[in-house]
N, CA, C and O of each residue as an XYZ file, in Angstrom:
348
protein
N      -6.673    -16.572    -25.986
C      -7.628    -16.070    -24.562
C      -6.765    -15.019    -23.825
O      -5.589    -15.292    -23.588
N      -7.240    -13.946    -23.486
C      -6.423    -12.941    -22.899
C      -6.067    -13.336    -21.553
O      -6.781    -14.046    -20.846
N      -4.811    -12.802    -21.176
C      -4.129    -13.311    -19.641
C      -5.231    -12.523    -18.883
O      -5.745    -11.483    -19.294
N      -5.520    -13.149    -17.741
C      -6.207    -12.977    -16.786
C      -5.856    -11.541    -15.999
O      -6.887    -11.119    -15.476
N      -4.824    -10.752    -15.784
C      -4.515     -9.568    -15.461
C      -4.971     -8.663    -16.433
O      -5.445     -7.586    -16.071
N      -4.862     -9.054    -17.993
C      -5.176     -8.085    -18.683
C      -7.201     -8.024    -18.732
O      -7.926     -7.049    -18.931
N      -7.470     -9.079    -18.535
C      -9.182     -8.971    -18.623
C      -9.426     -8.543    -17.281
O     -10.630     -8.558    -17.027
N      -8.516     -8.069    -16.086
C      -9.049     -7.721    -15.089
C      -9.271     -6.258    -15.385
O     -10.297     -5.590    -15.259
N      -7.746     -5.826    -15.921
C      -7.652     -4.257    -16.150
C      -9.080     -3.873    -17.247
O      -9.669     -2.810    -17.051
N      -9.503     -4.714    -18.255
C     -10.079     -4.147    -18.946
C     -11.633     -4.245    -18.449
O     -12.439     -3.413    -18.866
N     -11.970     -5.108    -17.699
C     -13.190     -4.700    -16.670
C     -13.506     -3.646    -16.173
O     -14.486     -2.917    -16.324
N     -11.988     -3.554    -15.124
C     -12.212     -2.528    -14.546
C     -11.831     -0.672    -15.073
O     -11.816      0.317    -14.340
N     -11.624     -0.734    -16.237
C     -11.235      0.456    -17.129
C     -12.713      0.847    -17.705
O     -13.204      1.976    -17.679
N     -13.301     -0.317    -18.221
C     -14.715      0.073    -18.730
C     -15.890      0.288    -18.019
O     -16.918      0.785    -18.480
N     -15.706     -0.104    -16.870
C     -16.924     -0.251    -15.765
C     -16.539      0.394    -14.461
O     -17.398      0.309    -13.583
N     -15.325      1.079    -14.123
C     -14.921      1.208    -12.790
C     -15.077      0.074    -11.833
O     -15.325     -1.109    -12.067
N     -14.825      0.858    -10.402
C     -14.644     -0.040     -9.618
C     -15.807     -1.144     -9.201
O     -16.980     -0.771     -9.160
N     -15.491     -2.358     -8.927
C     -16.529     -3.262     -8.577
C     -16.435     -4.236     -7.769
O     -15.245     -4.498     -7.595
N     -17.122     -4.912     -7.181
C     -17.055     -6.119     -5.805
C     -15.998     -7.312     -6.459
O     -16.077     -7.349     -7.687
N     -15.190     -8.126     -5.967
C     -14.787     -9.168     -6.262
C     -15.911    -10.086     -6.888
O     -15.652    -10.639     -7.957
N     -17.207    -10.294     -6.261
C     -17.714    -11.135     -6.549
C     -18.192    -10.773     -7.906
O     -18.269    -11.648     -8.769
N     -18.509     -9.576     -8.146
C     -19.130     -9.177     -9.827
C     -17.963     -9.604    -10.770
O     -18.099    -10.468    -11.636
N     -16.582     -8.796    -10.485
C     -15.496     -9.351    -11.188
C     -15.294    -11.180    -11.421
O     -14.891    -11.642    -12.489
N     -15.558    -11.811    -10.542
C     -15.478    -13.273    -10.194
C     -16.536    -13.844    -11.681
O     -16.158    -14.562    -12.607
N     -17.880    -13.246    -11.478
C     -19.363    -13.663    -11.932
C     -18.624    -13.246    -13.515
O     -18.590    -14.185    -14.310
N     -18.059    -11.947    -13.983
C     -17.807    -11.520    -15.025
C     -16.572    -12.367    -15.929
O     -16.276    -12.415    -17.123
N     -16.190    -12.814    -15.034
C     -14.932    -13.583    -15.757
C     -14.964    -15.059    -15.566
O     -13.954    -15.669    -15.918
N     -15.940    -15.720    -15.074
C     -16.223    -17.081    -14.790
C     -16.575    -17.679    -15.801
O     -16.750    -18.872    -15.549
N     -16.814    -17.354    -17.101
C     -16.761    -18.104    -18.174
C     -15.367    -18.628    -18.830
O     -15.157    -19.531    -19.639
N     -14.436    -17.654    -18.130
C     -12.884    -18.353    -18.444
C     -12.155    -18.756    -17.335
O     -11.394    -19.718    -17.243
N     -12.460    -17.926    -16.499
C     -11.638    -18.329    -15.294
C     -12.230    -18.728    -14.067
O     -13.396    -18.332    -14.066
N     -11.917    -19.407    -12.899
C     -12.444    -19.850    -12.221
C     -12.180    -18.826    -10.830
O     -11.326    -17.949    -10.692
N     -13.033    -19.195    -10.060
C     -13.187    -18.255     -8.581
C     -11.512    -18.281     -8.206
O     -10.911    -17.209     -8.147
N     -11.047    -19.130     -8.042
C      -9.429    -19.306     -7.447
C      -8.496    -18.358     -8.216
O      -7.905    -17.409     -7.701
N      -8.428    -18.726     -9.515
C      -7.525    -18.166    -10.723
C      -7.925    -16.491    -10.577
O      -6.965    -15.735    -10.725
N      -9.100    -15.929    -10.334
C      -9.495    -14.541    -10.301
C      -8.839    -14.097     -8.887
O      -8.063    -13.144     -8.824
N      -9.209    -14.856     -7.772
C      -8.913    -14.297     -6.851
C      -7.210    -14.207     -6.429
O      -6.745    -13.436     -5.589
N      -6.599    -14.994     -7.072
C      -5.026    -14.999     -7.220
C      -4.610    -14.168     -7.845
O      -3.550    -13.686     -7.447
N      -5.095    -13.724     -8.836
C      -4.914    -12.628     -9.961
C      -5.056    -11.380     -9.223
O      -4.110    -10.606     -9.078
N      -5.974    -11.213     -8.854
C      -6.390     -9.682     -7.810
C      -5.593     -9.508     -6.724
O      -5.323     -8.331     -6.486
N      -5.018    -10.531     -5.806
C      -4.288    -10.820     -4.613
C      -2.655    -10.149     -5.368
O      -1.950     -9.236     -4.937
N      -2.518    -10.758     -6.240
C      -0.909    -10.571     -6.851
C      -0.888     -9.278     -7.628
O       0.164     -8.642     -7.696
N      -2.053     -8.826     -8.254
C      -2.033     -7.443     -8.903
C      -2.211     -6.517     -7.608
O      -1.866     -5.368     -7.882
N      -2.583     -6.636     -6.465
C      -3.210     -5.768     -5.358
C      -1.356     -5.586     -4.623
O      -0.915     -4.493     -4.269
N      -0.834     -6.434     -4.568
C       0.349     -6.316     -3.736
C       1.527     -6.035     -4.583
O       2.644     -6.065     -4.065
N       1.361     -5.727     -6.013
C       2.153     -5.629     -6.804
C       1.737     -3.940     -7.132
O       2.537     -3.177     -7.674
N       0.431     -3.551     -6.726
C       0.221     -1.877     -6.750
C      -0.310     -1.787     -8.187
O       0.189     -0.913     -8.896
N      -1.420     -2.714     -8.791
C      -2.108     -2.810    -10.051
C      -3.611     -2.213     -9.701
O      -4.391     -1.516    -10.351
N      -3.663     -2.770     -8.448
C      -5.043     -2.501     -8.006
C      -5.535     -2.246     -6.780
O      -4.987     -2.900     -5.893
N      -6.266     -1.617     -6.484
C      -6.549     -1.046     -4.790
C      -7.609     -2.056     -4.604
O      -8.428     -2.210     -5.510
N      -7.679     -2.724     -3.580
C      -8.403     -4.061     -2.767
C      -8.638     -2.992     -1.421
O      -7.793     -2.421     -0.733
N     -10.269     -2.967     -1.336
C     -10.474     -2.698     -0.014
C     -11.774     -3.347      0.594
O     -12.797     -3.489     -0.075
N     -11.672     -3.686      1.764
C     -12.440     -4.577      2.398
C     -13.922     -3.596      3.121
O     -13.906     -2.854      4.103
N     -15.087     -3.942      2.219
C     -16.259     -3.075      2.684
C     -17.194     -3.629      3.845
O     -18.031     -2.965      4.456
N     -16.886     -5.001      4.035
C     -17.601     -5.629      4.742
C     -17.111     -7.047      5.209
O     -16.117     -7.600      4.738
N     -17.928     -7.582      6.199
C     -17.013     -8.973      6.352
C     -16.437     -9.921      4.798
O     -15.330    -10.447      4.682
N     -17.531     -9.922      3.764
C     -16.713    -10.464      3.230
C     -16.904    -10.538      1.917
O     -17.028    -11.435      1.083
N     -16.894     -8.689      1.946
C     -17.206     -7.722      0.563
C     -15.934     -7.034      0.085
O     -15.409     -6.224      0.849
N     -15.381     -7.280     -1.121
C     -14.255     -6.598     -1.208
C     -14.512     -5.492     -2.686
O     -14.665     -5.952     -3.817
N     -14.512     -4.676     -2.512
C     -14.433     -3.767     -3.930
C     -12.879     -3.650     -4.565
O     -11.904     -3.415     -3.852
N     -12.818     -3.818     -5.778
C     -11.549     -3.582     -6.498
C     -11.830     -2.696     -7.744
O     -12.746     -2.722     -8.566
N     -10.679     -1.864     -7.601
C     -10.374     -0.432     -8.367
C      -9.032     -0.454     -9.026
O      -8.168     -1.139     -8.478
N      -8.728      0.190    -10.115
C      -7.504      0.238    -10.666
C      -6.915      1.816     -9.976
O      -7.455      2.919     -9.899
N      -5.673      1.346     -9.579
C      -4.989      2.240     -9.326
C      -4.953      3.701    -10.155
O      -5.005      3.551    -11.375
N      -4.895      4.692     -9.821
C      -4.821      5.961    -10.410
C      -4.175      5.820    -11.357
O      -4.715      5.597    -12.440
N      -2.961      5.901    -11.236
C      -2.008      5.797    -12.578
C      -2.169      4.789    -13.833
O      -1.798      4.880    -15.004
N      -2.823      3.862    -13.168
C      -3.506      2.931    -14.316
C      -4.589      3.150    -15.050
O      -4.748      2.969    -16.257
N      -5.473      3.634    -14.083
C      -6.725      3.831    -14.852
C      -6.543      4.784    -15.972
O      -5.407      5.125    -16.302
N      -7.611      5.238    -16.581
C      -7.538      6.068    -17.945
C      -8.202      7.349    -17.156
O      -8.865      7.422    -16.122
N      -7.597      8.616    -18.378
C      -7.864      9.851    -17.957
C      -8.900     10.167    -17.485
O      -8.991     10.881    -16.486
N     -10.045      9.603    -18.238
C     -11.572      9.998    -17.932
C     -11.850      9.753    -16.668
O     -12.293     10.605    -15.897
N     -11.489      7.990    -16.227
C     -12.106      7.502    -15.091
C     -11.181      8.134    -13.718
O     -11.570      7.961    -12.562
N     -10.076      8.786    -14.016
C      -8.968      9.630    -12.952
C     -10.069     10.592    -12.594
O     -10.729     10.513    -11.558
N     -10.226     11.553    -13.575
C     -11.495     12.401    -13.724
C     -12.784     12.496    -12.976
O     -13.207     13.479    -12.367
N     -13.390     11.228    -13.127
C     -14.980     10.638    -12.723
C     -14.262     10.179    -10.980
O     -15.021     10.343    -10.025
N     -13.076      9.727    -10.759
C     -13.124      9.046     -9.661
C     -12.791     10.355     -8.356
O     -13.018     10.342     -7.146
N     -12.063     11.581     -9.404
C     -12.264     12.800     -8.321
C     -13.021     13.537     -8.213
O     -12.870     14.606     -7.623
N     -14.099     13.128     -8.793
C     -15.252     14.009     -8.208
C     -16.302     13.230     -7.661
O     -17.496     13.505     -7.542
N     -15.649     12.184     -7.340
C     -16.756     11.263     -6.599
C     -16.807     11.218     -5.009
O     -15.660     11.176     -4.563
N     -17.808     11.214     -3.987
C     -17.657     11.286     -2.867
C     -17.395     10.335     -2.019
O     -17.776      9.193     -2.276
N     -16.787     10.580     -0.998
C     -16.321      9.042     -0.452
C     -17.398      7.807     -0.256
O     -17.073      6.621     -0.195
N     -18.644      8.282     -0.176
C     -19.373      7.144     -0.031
C     -20.134      6.552     -1.127
O     -20.900      5.603     -0.958
N     -19.862      7.267     -2.554
C     -19.667      6.748     -3.644
C     -18.704      5.444     -3.806
O     -19.090      4.322     -4.131
N     -17.491      5.797     -3.537
C     -16.325      5.093     -3.557
C     -16.283      3.865     -2.788
O     -15.538      2.922     -3.057
N     -17.300      3.913     -1.594
C     -17.587      2.541     -1.162
C     -18.395      1.809     -1.513
O     -18.512      0.780     -0.846
N     -19.322      2.013     -2.729
C     -20.113      1.138     -3.216
C     -19.760      0.037     -4.178
O     -18.803      0.096     -4.951
N     -20.669     -1.057     -4.071
C     -19.902     -2.206     -5.092
C     -20.916     -2.238     -6.026
O     -20.823     -2.966     -7.015
């Protein structure tokens, strides 16, 4: 079984930023909601991911630029601010 941090990074590298709920759904066959939440919290505190509150209970998760692949960095540089706020 893949470590939860690696699973989160793999998901974000393949699909780009996503909402916390989407990440939990993607990982739910293997990890519980609380395991995903704790891992994302730890990774955001240690600088691995960016966590952005979009609404009252909607959070967007993205890899920090230095963790993202070169293709993702180029794509992120070309996105508008409104695109960055979508889940």
